N, CA, C and O atoms as a GROMACS GRO file, in nm:
protein
  352
    1MET      N    1   1.527  -8.433  -4.845
    1MET     CA    2   1.416  -8.417  -4.969
    1MET      C    3   1.502  -8.472  -5.104
    1MET      O    4   1.598  -8.416  -5.157
    2SER      N    5   1.455  -8.567  -5.132
    2SER     CA    6   1.518  -8.628  -5.266
    2SER      C    7   1.419  -8.652  -5.359
    2SER      O    8   1.315  -8.715  -5.340
    3ALA      N    9   1.461  -8.589  -5.478
    3ALA     CA   10   1.373  -8.579  -5.600
    3ALA      C   11   1.424  -8.702  -5.706
    3ALA      O   12   1.539  -8.732  -5.741
    4GLN      N   13   1.299  -8.759  -5.742
    4GLN     CA   14   1.334  -8.851  -5.839
    4GLN      C   15   1.369  -8.774  -5.980
    4GLN      O   16   1.317  -8.672  -6.026
    5PRO      N   17   1.480  -8.862  -6.037
    5PRO     CA   18   1.531  -8.788  -6.173
    5PRO      C   19   1.397  -8.778  -6.246
    5PRO      O   20   1.295  -8.840  -6.219
    6ASN      N   21   1.419  -8.678  -6.354
    6ASN     CA   22   1.321  -8.673  -6.439
    6ASN      C   23   1.192  -8.581  -6.396
    6ASN      O   24   1.107  -8.536  -6.473
    7LYS      N   25   1.196  -8.567  -6.271
    7LYS     CA   26   1.082  -8.472  -6.218
    7LYS      C   27   1.102  -8.329  -6.240
    7LYS      O   28   1.217  -8.286  -6.247
    8VAL      N   29   0.992  -8.244  -6.252
    8VAL     CA   30   1.005  -8.094  -6.276
    8VAL      C   31   0.935  -8.037  -6.142
    8VAL      O   32   0.818  -8.048  -6.106
    9ALA      N   33   1.044  -7.974  -6.080
    9ALA     CA   34   1.036  -7.917  -5.939
    9ALA      C   35   1.016  -7.764  -5.970
    9ALA      O   36   1.071  -7.722  -6.072
   10LEU      N   37   0.948  -7.684  -5.897
   10LEU     CA   38   0.922  -7.540  -5.907
   10LEU      C   39   0.966  -7.491  -5.748
   10LEU      O   40   0.922  -7.545  -5.646
   11VAL      N   41   1.059  -7.384  -5.750
   11VAL     CA   42   1.101  -7.343  -5.627
   11VAL      C   43   1.094  -7.185  -5.625
   11VAL      O   44   1.159  -7.114  -5.701
   12THR      N   45   1.012  -7.142  -5.532
   12THR     CA   46   0.994  -6.987  -5.513
   12THR      C   47   1.106  -6.953  -5.457
   12THR      O   48   1.162  -7.041  -5.392
   13GLY      N   49   1.169  -6.820  -5.464
   13GLY     CA   50   1.277  -6.775  -5.389
   13GLY      C   51   1.396  -6.852  -5.448
   13GLY      O   52   1.500  -6.843  -5.383
   14GLY      N   53   1.400  -6.924  -5.558
   14GLY     CA   54   1.509  -7.041  -5.582
   14GLY      C   55   1.662  -6.973  -5.626
   14GLY      O   56   1.761  -7.040  -5.656
   15ALA      N   57   1.655  -6.831  -5.623
   15ALA     CA   58   1.780  -6.797  -5.668
   15ALA      C   59   1.878  -6.735  -5.548
   15ALA      O   60   1.992  -6.691  -5.564
   16SER      N   61   1.804  -6.742  -5.426
   16SER     CA   62   1.899  -6.709  -5.304
   16SER      C   63   1.857  -6.781  -5.178
   16SER      O   64   1.752  -6.845  -5.174
   17GLY      N   65   1.937  -6.770  -5.080
   17GLY     CA   66   1.907  -6.828  -4.954
   17GLY      C   67   1.883  -6.968  -4.964
   17GLY      O   68   1.952  -7.044  -5.031
   18ILE      N   69   1.761  -7.008  -4.879
   18ILE     CA   70   1.729  -7.140  -4.856
   18ILE      C   71   1.645  -7.180  -4.999
   18ILE      O   72   1.626  -7.299  -5.023
   19GLY      N   73   1.611  -7.108  -5.065
   19GLY     CA   74   1.560  -7.155  -5.183
   19GLY      C   75   1.654  -7.211  -5.290
   19GLY      O   76   1.634  -7.311  -5.358
   20LEU      N   77   1.770  -7.122  -5.294
   20LEU     CA   78   1.883  -7.158  -5.387
   20LEU      C   79   1.937  -7.297  -5.320
   20LEU      O   80   1.970  -7.386  -5.399
   21GLY      N   81   1.946  -7.317  -5.212
   21GLY     CA   82   1.982  -7.445  -5.137
   21GLY      C   83   1.897  -7.560  -5.193
   21GLY      O   84   1.943  -7.661  -5.245
   22ILE      N   85   1.770  -7.532  -5.176
   22ILE     CA   86   1.664  -7.646  -5.237
   22ILE      C   87   1.688  -7.656  -5.368
   22ILE      O   88   1.696  -7.769  -5.416
   23THR      N   89   1.704  -7.544  -5.449
   23THR     CA   90   1.724  -7.568  -5.593
   23THR      C   91   1.853  -7.656  -5.612
   23THR      O   92   1.845  -7.747  -5.695
   24ARG      N   93   1.971  -7.639  -5.544
   24ARG     CA   94   2.094  -7.698  -5.569
   24ARG      C   95   2.067  -7.850  -5.539
   24ARG      O   96   2.109  -7.938  -5.613
   25ARG      N   97   2.002  -7.872  -5.437
   25ARG     CA   98   1.982  -8.015  -5.388
   25ARG      C   99   1.885  -8.099  -5.498
   25ARG      O  100   1.908  -8.215  -5.532
   26LEU      N  101   1.775  -8.017  -5.547
   26LEU     CA  102   1.682  -8.105  -5.646
   26LEU      C  103   1.775  -8.122  -5.769
   26LEU      O  104   1.797  -8.235  -5.811
   27ALA      N  105   1.827  -8.019  -5.825
   27ALA     CA  106   1.905  -8.021  -5.957
   27ALA      C  107   2.015  -8.137  -5.947
   27ALA      O  108   2.027  -8.226  -6.032
   28ARG      N  109   2.093  -8.123  -5.830
   28ARG     CA  110   2.186  -8.239  -5.802
   28ARG      C  111   2.121  -8.381  -5.809
   28ARG      O  112   2.183  -8.472  -5.864
   29ASP      N  113   1.994  -8.403  -5.752
   29ASP     CA  114   1.930  -8.535  -5.748
   29ASP      C  115   1.860  -8.561  -5.900
   29ASP      O  116   1.791  -8.661  -5.924
   30GLY      N  117   1.885  -8.469  -5.983
   30GLY     CA  118   1.832  -8.507  -6.134
   30GLY      C  119   1.703  -8.424  -6.163
   30GLY      O  120   1.648  -8.432  -6.273
   31ALA      N  121   1.664  -8.356  -6.078
   31ALA     CA  122   1.518  -8.280  -6.125
   31ALA      C  123   1.553  -8.169  -6.197
   31ALA      O  124   1.653  -8.102  -6.174
   32ALA      N  125   1.453  -8.141  -6.308
   32ALA     CA  126   1.466  -8.012  -6.366
   32ALA      C  127   1.410  -7.916  -6.292
   32ALA      O  128   1.306  -7.948  -6.236
   33VAL      N  129   1.455  -7.795  -6.275
   33VAL     CA  130   1.392  -7.717  -6.164
   33VAL      C  131   1.369  -7.552  -6.241
   33VAL      O  132   1.452  -7.480  -6.296
   34GLY      N  133   1.252  -7.536  -6.221
   34GLY     CA  134   1.172  -7.414  -6.256
   34GLY      C  135   1.212  -7.310  -6.132
   34GLY      O  136   1.165  -7.331  -6.020
   35ILE      N  137   1.301  -7.198  -6.158
   35ILE     CA  138   1.320  -7.129  -6.048
   35ILE      C  139   1.263  -6.987  -6.054
   35ILE      O  140   1.296  -6.905  -6.139
   36VAL      N  141   1.171  -6.962  -5.953
   36VAL     CA  142   1.093  -6.842  -5.948
   36VAL      C  143   1.154  -6.737  -5.845
   36VAL      O  144   1.178  -6.770  -5.728
   37ASP      N  145   1.174  -6.621  -5.890
   37ASP     CA  146   1.248  -6.524  -5.793
   37ASP      C  147   1.206  -6.383  -5.825
   37ASP      O  148   1.158  -6.373  -5.938
   38PHE      N  149   1.211  -6.279  -5.762
   38PHE     CA  150   1.187  -6.153  -5.782
   38PHE      C  151   1.288  -6.061  -5.823
   38PHE      O  152   1.264  -5.951  -5.873
   39ASP      N  153   1.416  -6.115  -5.796
   39ASP     CA  154   1.534  -6.045  -5.798
   39ASP      C  155   1.580  -6.082  -5.949
   39ASP      O  156   1.614  -6.197  -5.977
   40PRO      N  157   1.579  -5.977  -6.046
   40PRO     CA  158   1.646  -6.016  -6.184
   40PRO      C  159   1.766  -6.066  -6.178
   40PRO      O  160   1.787  -6.179  -6.223
   41LEU      N  161   1.870  -5.988  -6.118
   41LEU     CA  162   2.006  -6.020  -6.122
   41LEU      C  163   2.035  -6.155  -6.087
   41LEU      O  164   2.097  -6.234  -6.158
   42ALA      N  165   1.986  -6.178  -5.970
   42ALA     CA  166   2.021  -6.281  -5.870
   42ALA      C  167   1.951  -6.412  -5.974
   42ALA      O  168   2.026  -6.506  -6.000
   43LEU      N  169   1.825  -6.414  -6.024
   43LEU     CA  170   1.789  -6.496  -6.108
   43LEU      C  171   1.868  -6.524  -6.229
   43LEU      O  172   1.892  -6.642  -6.255
   44GLU      N  173   1.910  -6.431  -6.305
   44GLU     CA  174   1.972  -6.450  -6.431
   44GLU      C  175   2.108  -6.532  -6.386
   44GLU      O  176   2.137  -6.642  -6.434
   45GLN      N  177   2.186  -6.463  -6.290
   45GLN     CA  178   2.303  -6.536  -6.248
   45GLN      C  179   2.286  -6.687  -6.224
   45GLN      O  180   2.359  -6.773  -6.274
   46THR      N  181   2.190  -6.708  -6.150
   46THR     CA  182   2.158  -6.849  -6.100
   46THR      C  183   2.118  -6.951  -6.209
   46THR      O  184   2.145  -7.071  -6.206
   47VAL      N  185   2.058  -6.893  -6.295
   47VAL     CA  186   2.027  -6.990  -6.413
   47VAL      C  187   2.117  -7.009  -6.499
   47VAL      O  188   2.136  -7.120  -6.548
   48ARG      N  189   2.192  -6.892  -6.532
   48ARG     CA  190   2.302  -6.902  -6.608
   48ARG      C  191   2.440  -7.026  -6.543
   48ARG      O  192   2.513  -7.103  -6.605
   49GLN      N  193   2.429  -6.998  -6.417
   49GLN     CA  194   2.514  -7.114  -6.339
   49GLN      C  195   2.484  -7.249  -6.349
   49GLN      O  196   2.574  -7.332  -6.352
   50PHE      N  197   2.353  -7.283  -6.356
   50PHE     CA  198   2.295  -7.394  -6.338
   50PHE      C  199   2.303  -7.470  -6.460
   50PHE      O  200   2.319  -7.592  -6.467
   51GLN      N  201   2.290  -7.374  -6.572
   51GLN     CA  202   2.274  -7.436  -6.712
   51GLN      C  203   2.427  -7.466  -6.766
   51GLN      O  204   2.458  -7.559  -6.840
   52SER      N  205   2.516  -7.362  -6.711
   52SER     CA  206   2.651  -7.410  -6.735
   52SER      C  207   2.719  -7.530  -6.690
   52SER      O  208   2.815  -7.585  -6.744
   53ASP      N  209   2.638  -7.574  -6.554
   53ASP     CA  210   2.696  -7.687  -6.497
   53ASP      C  211   2.612  -7.813  -6.563
   53ASP      O  212   2.645  -7.925  -6.524
   54GLY      N  213   2.518  -7.803  -6.649
   54GLY     CA  214   2.445  -7.873  -6.728
   54GLY      C  215   2.317  -7.938  -6.649
   54GLY      O  216   2.284  -8.057  -6.653
   55HIS      N  217   2.259  -7.842  -6.583
   55HIS     CA  218   2.120  -7.881  -6.534
   55HIS      C  219   2.034  -7.825  -6.591
   55HIS      O  220   2.053  -7.714  -6.639
   56GLY      N  221   1.911  -7.891  -6.600
   56GLY     CA  222   1.783  -7.845  -6.674
   56GLY      C  223   1.723  -7.763  -6.576
   56GLY      O  224   1.662  -7.814  -6.482
   57VAL      N  225   1.736  -7.630  -6.591
   57VAL     CA  226   1.646  -7.518  -6.530
   57VAL      C  227   1.592  -7.409  -6.620
   57VAL      O  228   1.637  -7.388  -6.733
   58HIS      N  229   1.488  -7.337  -6.559
   58HIS     CA  230   1.426  -7.245  -6.632
   58HIS      C  231   1.375  -7.130  -6.520
   58HIS      O  232   1.302  -7.159  -6.425
   59GLY      N  233   1.417  -7.018  -6.543
   59GLY     CA  234   1.400  -6.919  -6.465
   59GLY      C  235   1.292  -6.835  -6.497
   59GLY      O  236   1.278  -6.810  -6.617
   60VAL      N  237   1.197  -6.775  -6.401
   60VAL     CA  238   1.103  -6.696  -6.422
   60VAL      C  239   1.089  -6.582  -6.327
   60VAL      O  240   1.073  -6.604  -6.207
   61LEU      N  241   1.094  -6.458  -6.373
   61LEU     CA  242   1.091  -6.329  -6.288
   61LEU      C  243   0.930  -6.316  -6.220
   61LEU      O  244   0.840  -6.303  -6.302
   62ALA      N  245   0.901  -6.319  -6.114
   62ALA     CA  246   0.766  -6.331  -6.060
   62ALA      C  247   0.749  -6.297  -5.897
   62ALA      O  248   0.821  -6.348  -5.811
   63ASP      N  249   0.664  -6.224  -5.875
   63ASP     CA  250   0.640  -6.203  -5.754
   63ASP      C  251   0.524  -6.311  -5.708
   63ASP      O  252   0.413  -6.320  -5.760
   64VAL      N  253   0.571  -6.384  -5.609
   64VAL     CA  254   0.479  -6.488  -5.562
   64VAL      C  255   0.350  -6.438  -5.473
   64VAL      O  256   0.250  -6.505  -5.448
   65GLY      N  257   0.378  -6.303  -5.430
   65GLY     CA  258   0.246  -6.247  -5.347
   65GLY      C  259   0.156  -6.200  -5.470
   65GLY      O  260   0.059  -6.135  -5.431
   66VAL      N  261   0.162  -6.214  -5.595
   66VAL     CA  262   0.060  -6.185  -5.699
   66VAL      C  263   0.013  -6.301  -5.765
   66VAL      O  264   0.090  -6.358  -5.842
   67ALA      N  265  -0.112  -6.350  -5.744
   67ALA     CA  266  -0.166  -6.464  -5.809
   67ALA      C  267  -0.149  -6.469  -5.955
   67ALA      O  268  -0.132  -6.580  -6.006
   68SER      N  269  -0.151  -6.379  -6.020
   68SER     CA  270  -0.133  -6.380  -6.162
   68SER      C  271   0.008  -6.408  -6.210
   68SER      O  272   0.034  -6.471  -6.313
   69ASP      N  273   0.082  -6.364  -6.141
   69ASP     CA  274   0.228  -6.396  -6.147
   69ASP      C  275   0.258  -6.538  -6.123
   69ASP      O  276   0.332  -6.598  -6.201
   70VAL      N  277   0.199  -6.607  -6.007
   70VAL     CA  278   0.227  -6.748  -5.988
   70VAL      C  279   0.176  -6.833  -6.124
   70VAL      O  280   0.235  -6.922  -6.185
   71GLU      N  281   0.061  -6.781  -6.144
   71GLU     CA  282  -0.012  -6.872  -6.254
   71GLU      C  283   0.069  -6.874  -6.386
   71GLU      O  284   0.087  -6.975  -6.455
   72ARG      N  285   0.122  -6.729  -6.414
   72ARG     CA  286   0.207  -6.715  -6.535
   72ARG      C  287   0.334  -6.804  -6.505
   72ARG      O  288   0.372  -6.884  -6.591
   73ALA      N  289   0.400  -6.792  -6.383
   73ALA     CA  290   0.521  -6.881  -6.363
   73ALA      C  291   0.507  -7.016  -6.384
   73ALA      O  292   0.600  -7.075  -6.438
   74ILE      N  293   0.383  -7.093  -6.342
   74ILE     CA  294   0.367  -7.213  -6.355
   74ILE      C  295   0.371  -7.264  -6.508
   74ILE      O  296   0.437  -7.358  -6.552
   75GLN      N  297   0.282  -7.177  -6.577
   75GLN     CA  298   0.274  -7.211  -6.712
   75GLN      C  299   0.368  -7.186  -6.793
   75GLN      O  300   0.360  -7.248  -6.899
   76GLU      N  301   0.480  -7.096  -6.777
   76GLU     CA  302   0.598  -7.078  -6.834
   76GLU      C  303   0.685  -7.182  -6.819
   76GLU      O  304   0.744  -7.233  -6.915
   77ILE      N  305   0.702  -7.229  -6.676
   77ILE     CA  306   0.795  -7.345  -6.642
   77ILE      C  307   0.747  -7.469  -6.700
   77ILE      O  308   0.834  -7.543  -6.747
   78GLU      N  309   0.608  -7.512  -6.708
   78GLU     CA  310   0.548  -7.627  -6.751
   78GLU      C  311   0.582  -7.622  -6.914
   78GLU      O  312   0.634  -7.719  -6.969
   79GLY      N  313   0.550  -7.499  -6.986
   79GLY     CA  314   0.595  -7.516  -7.107
   79GLY      C  315   0.740  -7.567  -7.148
   79GLY      O  316   0.767  -7.641  -7.242
   80ALA      N  317   0.829  -7.510  -7.056
   80ALA     CA  318   0.966  -7.518  -7.094
   80ALA      C  319   1.021  -7.642  -7.054
   80ALA      O  320   1.108  -7.693  -7.124
   81LEU      N  321   0.972  -7.708  -6.930
   81LEU     CA  322   1.031  -7.808  -6.881
   81LEU      C  323   0.943  -7.950  -6.870
   81LEU      O  324   0.988  -8.064  -6.867
   82GLY      N  325   0.806  -7.910  -6.865
   82GLY     CA  326   0.703  -8.019  -6.863
   82GLY      C  327   0.611  -7.983  -6.738
   82GLY      O  328   0.606  -7.867  -6.696
   83PRO      N  329   0.534  -8.093  -6.677
   83PRO     CA  330   0.433  -8.077  -6.579
   83PRO      C  331   0.511  -8.079  -6.459
   83PRO      O  332   0.589  -8.171  -6.437
   84VAL      N  333   0.494  -7.981  -6.377
   84VAL     CA  334   0.549  -7.969  -6.233
   84VAL      C  335   0.499  -8.073  -6.145
   84VAL      O  336   0.379  -8.082  -6.118
   85GLY      N  337   0.596  -8.163  -6.094
   85GLY     CA  338   0.544  -8.253  -5.996
   85GLY      C  339   0.578  -8.222  -5.872
   85GLY      O  340   0.527  -8.285  -5.780
   86LEU      N  341   0.662  -8.128  -5.848
   86LEU     CA  342   0.717  -8.096  -5.687
   86LEU      C  343   0.720  -7.940  -5.688
   86LEU      O  344   0.780  -7.874  -5.772
   87ARG      N  345   0.645  -7.889  -5.580
   87ARG     CA  346   0.643  -7.735  -5.546
   87ARG      C  347   0.703  -7.705  -5.416
   87ARG      O  348   0.672  -7.767  -5.315
   88ARG      N  349   0.794  -7.605  -5.417
   88ARG     CA  350   0.867  -7.610  -5.287
   88ARG      C  351   0.867  -7.458  -5.261
   88ARG      O  352   0.920  -7.413  -5.160
   0.00000   0.00000   0.00000
């Protein structure tokens, strides 16, 4: 999975486990990453780490099982990073 630089990706569960691995890969490949997670502590720590490493990320606390949370997360990420071109 290789992202083109300057793409905006949205990763659900992006603050831990497989989602975090996907987030790492996308950020390393130059994508800006919107990280959606339901764990506030993991999300905060992950966003802080990626930002301190110079990666363009934006975190949103949301439950992907709730449609309104998903729509809110997409809108917030697009407002912060630009149009989402890749969703995982």
